[in-house]
C-alpha positions as CSV (number, residue, x, y, z in Angstrom):
1,X,14.0,-7.4,-119.4
2,X,13.8,-3.8,-118.3
3,X,16.5,-2.5,-116.0
4,X,15.5,-1.5,-112.5
5,X,18.5,0.9,-112.3
6,X,17.7,4.6,-112.7
7,X,18.7,6.3,-116.0
8,X,21.1,9.3,-116.0
9,X,18.1,11.7,-116.3
10,X,16.4,10.0,-113.3
11,X,19.7,10.1,-111.3
12,X,20.0,13.8,-112.0
13,X,16.4,14.3,-111.0
14,X,17.0,12.6,-107.7
15,X,20.0,14.9,-107.1
16,X,18.1,18.0,-107.9
17,X,15.1,16.9,-105.8
18,X,17.4,16.4,-102.7
19,X,18.1,20.2,-102.7
20,X,14.3,20.9,-102.9
21,X,13.6,18.5,-100.1
22,X,16.3,20.1,-97.9
23,X,14.4,23.4,-98.0
24,X,11.2,21.8,-96.7
25,X,12.7,19.8,-93.8
26,X,11.0,20.5,-90.5
27,X,12.9,20.6,-87.2
28,X,10.8,17.8,-85.7
29,X,12.5,14.5,-85.1
30,X,12.7,12.2,-88.1
31,X,10.6,9.0,-88.2
32,X,12.3,5.9,-86.9
33,X,12.0,2.7,-88.9
34,X,8.7,1.2,-87.8
35,X,8.3,-2.3,-86.4
36,X,6.1,-3.3,-89.3
37,X,6.6,-2.9,-93.1
38,X,5.0,0.2,-94.6
39,X,3.0,0.6,-97.8
40,X,2.3,4.2,-98.8
41,X,-1.0,4.2,-100.7
42,X,-0.9,7.7,-102.1
43,X,1.9,9.0,-104.2
44,X,2.2,10.8,-107.5
45,X,4.8,10.5,-110.2
46,X,5.2,12.7,-113.3
47,X,7.9,14.1,-115.6
48,X,7.5,17.6,-117.1
49,X,10.5,17.0,-119.3
50,X,8.5,14.5,-121.5
51,X,8.0,15.8,-125.0
52,X,4.2,16.0,-124.3
53,X,4.8,17.7,-120.9
54,X,2.2,17.2,-118.1
55,X,-1.2,18.6,-117.4
56,X,-0.3,19.0,-113.7
57,X,1.5,20.6,-112.0
58,X,1.6,23.9,-113.8
59,X,4.8,25.5,-114.9
60,X,4.2,28.3,-112.4
61,X,4.4,25.9,-109.5
62,X,8.1,26.3,-108.6
63,X,7.9,23.6,-105.9
64,X,6.2,20.8,-107.8
65,X,7.1,21.4,-111.4
66,X,10.1,19.1,-111.8
67,X,10.6,15.4,-112.6
68,X,9.2,13.3,-109.7
69,X,10.2,9.7,-110.3
70,X,10.4,6.4,-108.4
71,X,14.1,6.3,-107.7
72,X,13.9,9.5,-105.7
73,X,11.0,8.2,-103.7
74,X,12.6,4.9,-103.0
75,X,15.9,6.4,-101.9
76,X,14.0,8.7,-99.5
77,X,11.6,6.1,-98.0
78,X,13.4,2.8,-97.9
79,X,15.3,3.8,-94.8
80,X,12.0,4.5,-93.2
81,X,10.7,0.9,-93.7
82,X,8.5,1.7,-96.8
83,X,8.4,-1.4,-98.9
84,X,6.1,-0.2,-101.7
85,X,3.6,2.4,-102.8
86,X,0.3,2.7,-104.7
87,X,0.4,5.5,-107.3
88,X,-2.7,7.7,-107.6
89,X,-3.5,9.4,-110.8
90,X,-2.4,13.0,-111.3
91,X,-3.4,13.4,-114.9
92,X,-6.7,13.3,-116.9
93,X,-4.8,12.2,-120.0
94,X,-5.8,8.6,-121.0
95,X,-2.3,7.6,-122.0
96,X,-0.9,8.6,-118.7
97,X,-2.6,5.5,-117.3
98,X,-0.2,3.5,-119.5
99,X,2.8,5.8,-118.6
100,X,2.3,4.9,-114.9
101,X,1.7,1.3,-115.7
102,X,5.0,1.2,-117.5
103,X,6.7,2.6,-114.4
104,X,5.0,-0.1,-112.3
105,X,6.4,-2.7,-114.7
106,X,9.9,-1.2,-114.4
107,X,9.9,-0.6,-110.6
108,X,8.4,-3.5,-108.6
109,X,8.4,-1.0,-105.6
110,X,5.3,0.5,-107.3
111,X,2.6,-2.0,-106.3
112,X,-0.1,-0.6,-108.5
113,X,-1.9,2.4,-109.9
114,X,-5.2,4.1,-109.2
115,X,-5.9,5.4,-112.7
116,X,-8.0,8.0,-114.4
117,X,-11.0,7.0,-116.5
118,X,-14.2,8.8,-116.0
119,X,-17.2,6.4,-115.5
120,X,-20.1,7.4,-117.6
121,X,-18.0,8.7,-120.4
122,X,-17.2,7.4,-123.9
123,X,-13.6,7.3,-122.8
124,X,-14.4,4.8,-120.1
125,X,-16.2,2.4,-122.5
126,X,-13.3,2.7,-125.0
127,X,-10.4,2.1,-122.7
128,X,-11.6,0.1,-119.6
129,X,-11.1,-3.3,-121.3
130,X,-7.6,-2.3,-122.2
131,X,-6.4,-1.2,-118.8
132,X,-8.2,-3.8,-116.7
133,X,-6.0,-6.5,-118.3
134,X,-3.0,-5.1,-116.4
135,X,-2.9,-6.6,-112.9
136,X,-1.4,-3.4,-111.5
137,X,-4.3,-1.2,-112.7
138,X,-6.1,-1.3,-109.4
139,X,-9.1,1.0,-110.0
140,X,-9.8,4.6,-110.8
141,X,-10.3,7.9,-108.9
142,X,-13.3,10.2,-109.2
143,X,-13.8,13.7,-107.7
144,X,-16.8,14.9,-105.8
145,X,-18.4,16.9,-108.7
146,X,-18.4,14.0,-111.2
147,X,-19.6,11.6,-108.5
148,X,-22.5,13.9,-107.6
149,X,-23.6,14.1,-111.2
150,X,-22.9,10.4,-111.8
151,X,-25.2,9.1,-109.0
152,X,-28.2,10.1,-111.2
153,X,-26.6,8.8,-114.4
154,X,-27.3,5.1,-115.2
155,X,-24.2,4.8,-117.4
156,X,-22.0,6.1,-114.6
157,X,-23.4,3.5,-112.3
158,X,-23.1,0.8,-114.9
159,X,-19.4,1.6,-115.4
160,X,-18.7,1.6,-111.7
161,X,-20.4,-1.7,-111.5
162,X,-18.1,-3.0,-114.3
163,X,-15.2,-1.8,-112.2
164,X,-16.5,-3.6,-109.1
165,X,-17.2,-6.9,-111.0
166,X,-13.7,-6.8,-112.4
167,X,-12.4,-6.8,-108.8
168,X,-11.2,-3.2,-108.9
169,X,-11.8,-0.4,-106.4
170,X,-12.9,3.2,-106.6
171,X,-10.9,6.1,-104.9
172,X,-13.0,9.2,-104.2
173,X,-11.7,12.7,-103.6
174,X,-13.3,15.9,-102.4
175,X,-14.1,18.0,-99.4
176,X,-16.3,17.0,-96.5
177,X,-19.5,17.3,-98.7
178,X,-18.1,14.2,-100.5
179,X,-19.2,11.9,-97.6
180,X,-23.0,11.9,-98.2
181,X,-22.3,11.1,-101.8
182,X,-20.2,8.1,-100.7
183,X,-23.1,7.0,-98.5
184,X,-25.4,7.1,-101.6
185,X,-23.0,5.2,-103.8
186,X,-22.3,2.5,-101.1
187,X,-26.1,2.0,-100.8
188,X,-26.3,1.6,-104.6
189,X,-23.3,-0.8,-104.9
190,X,-22.7,-2.3,-101.4
191,X,-20.0,-4.6,-102.6
192,X,-17.9,-1.9,-104.2
193,X,-14.6,-1.2,-102.4
194,X,-14.4,2.6,-101.9
195,X,-11.4,4.4,-100.6
196,X,-12.0,7.9,-99.3
197,X,-8.9,10.1,-100.0
198,X,-7.4,12.6,-97.6
199,X,-9.8,12.2,-94.7
200,X,-12.3,13.9,-97.0
201,X,-10.0,17.0,-96.9
202,X,-11.3,18.1,-93.5
203,X,-9.6,21.1,-92.0
204,X,-7.5,19.9,-89.1
205,X,-7.4,22.4,-86.3
206,X,-6.5,20.6,-83.0
207,X,-9.6,20.0,-80.9
208,X,-11.9,21.9,-83.2
209,X,-13.3,19.0,-85.3
210,X,-16.3,19.9,-87.5
211,X,-19.5,18.3,-86.2
212,X,-20.9,17.7,-89.7
213,X,-17.8,15.9,-90.7
214,X,-17.9,13.7,-87.6
215,X,-21.5,12.8,-88.2
216,X,-20.9,12.0,-91.9
217,X,-17.7,9.9,-91.1
218,X,-19.8,7.7,-88.8
219,X,-22.5,7.3,-91.5
220,X,-20.1,6.2,-94.3
221,X,-18.2,4.0,-91.9
222,X,-21.3,1.9,-91.4
223,X,-20.7,0.5,-95.0
224,X,-18.3,-2.4,-94.6
225,X,-16.5,-2.0,-97.9
226,X,-15.7,1.7,-97.4
227,X,-12.1,2.6,-96.3
228,X,-10.7,5.8,-95.0
229,X,-7.2,6.9,-96.1
230,X,-5.2,8.9,-93.7
231,X,-3.5,11.0,-96.4
232,X,-2.9,14.7,-96.9
233,X,-2.7,14.9,-93.1
234,X,-0.3,17.8,-93.0
235,X,-2.1,19.6,-95.9
236,X,-5.2,19.6,-93.7
237,X,-3.4,21.2,-90.9
238,X,-1.4,23.7,-92.9
239,X,-4.2,26.3,-93.0
240,X,-2.7,28.1,-95.9
241,X,1.0,28.0,-96.6
242,X,2.3,27.6,-93.1
243,X,4.4,24.6,-92.1
244,X,2.1,22.0,-90.5
245,X,2.4,21.3,-86.8
246,X,4.8,18.5,-85.9
247,X,3.1,17.4,-82.7
248,X,0.8,14.3,-83.1
249,X,-1.5,15.7,-80.3
250,X,-2.6,18.4,-82.8
251,X,-4.0,15.7,-85.1
252,X,-5.3,13.3,-82.5
253,X,-8.8,14.6,-82.1
254,X,-9.4,14.2,-85.9
255,X,-7.7,10.8,-86.1
256,X,-9.6,9.5,-83.1
257,X,-12.9,10.1,-84.9
258,X,-11.7,8.1,-87.9
259,X,-10.2,5.3,-85.9
260,X,-13.3,5.0,-83.7
261,X,-15.7,5.0,-86.7
262,X,-13.8,2.7,-89.1
263,X,-11.9,0.6,-86.6
264,X,-8.6,-1.3,-87.0
265,X,-9.6,-3.0,-90.3
266,X,-10.5,-0.1,-92.6
267,X,-8.1,2.8,-92.0
268,X,-5.0,3.0,-94.2
269,X,-1.9,5.1,-94.6
270,X,-1.0,7.4,-97.5
271,X,1.4,10.4,-97.7
272,X,0.2,12.4,-100.7
273,X,3.9,12.9,-101.6
274,X,5.2,15.1,-103.2
275,X,2.4,17.5,-102.4
276,X,2.8,16.9,-98.7
277,X,6.4,18.1,-98.9
278,X,5.1,21.7,-99.1
279,X,4.2,21.5,-95.4
280,X,6.4,18.8,-93.9
281,X,9.1,16.5,-94.9
282,X,8.3,12.8,-95.6
283,X,9.8,11.6,-92.3
284,X,7.6,13.9,-90.3
285,X,4.5,12.8,-92.2
286,X,5.3,9.2,-91.4
287,X,6.3,9.9,-87.8
288,X,3.0,11.6,-87.0
289,X,1.0,8.5,-87.9
290,X,3.5,6.1,-86.4
291,X,3.2,7.9,-83.1
292,X,-0.5,7.9,-83.4
293,X,-0.7,4.1,-83.8
294,X,2.2,3.3,-81.5
295,X,0.0,2.2,-78.6
296,X,-1.9,-0.2,-80.8
297,X,-0.9,-3.9,-80.9
298,X,1.7,-4.7,-83.6
299,X,-1.0,-6.7,-85.5
300,X,-3.2,-3.6,-85.8
301,X,-0.2,-1.4,-86.8
302,X,0.5,-3.9,-89.5
303,X,-3.1,-3.6,-90.7
304,X,-2.9,0.2,-90.8
305,X,0.4,0.3,-92.6
306,X,-0.2,-2.5,-95.1
307,X,-2.9,-5.2,-94.5
308,X,-5.9,-3.0,-94.8
309,X,-4.5,-1.4,-98.0
310,X,-4.0,-4.8,-99.5
311,X,-7.6,-5.7,-98.8
312,X,-8.8,-2.4,-100.3
313,X,-6.6,-2.3,-103.4
314,X,-5.7,-6.0,-104.0
315,X,-2.4,-5.4,-105.7
316,X,-0.8,-8.5,-107.2
317,X,1.5,-10.4,-104.8
318,X,5.1,-10.6,-105.8
319,X,6.8,-14.0,-105.8
């Protein structure tokens, strides 16, 4: 049986990371522990000290290029009511699917993984049957450019159908131009569960919400199996390298569009940590969304922070 206690290297990584986190702490009030359990559906873990290194982040990224491992995350988030996280791929290397699955096996706090296999490729055909056997391999993520090309590729669509028929989901990532592609895919495979990452990376600028993004959000929300992930919130508001605003009212016009379009059953929470820590500490990221949903019934808050995510990702239940 694998120990759930951190190794000496992991302990040292947590200690070193605390110093990094201290430099990114904003002056805004920290999040209070919410009234409902929280699942964060967007985190990344990696370790540049592995013998093979990592493809991301690069060595020149002084902020992110360090071991980022589950003990650090759990120590930081457990006091905030976070009971688990979904890990999203941060590497195109096939064997990093297994590396994250091994972490999921070691740390039950990791509820599952959105992996990296490119539909339509020989790699997908070769490895899908292997990874889909693991109950915590929840699906894969594709970016906008491969999705745009794949929509006209029968093999791409056949592989995504295999994913759907195996009960897995598809995360999609890209800028606002991603949304019409999601609309096309959802029409092609209406039963496929699709999770749009990072609000489609719209620029968040207070009341100045792009009209095209608003229109396209409404279009994709009409598909009942498409979910919107409120992740990379502070990244969208950073507008370069500035610290993101700490007032929820700055984000409200954008979040209102999403909430009105997708409703209480298909909006889910994700932090995008550790990338988010460039612009706001974790407590601030969580506080912003807590304040936004605070006037909703507790049952709807519970959907936003966990229930909707479980429907989208279907991670295996513990116990």
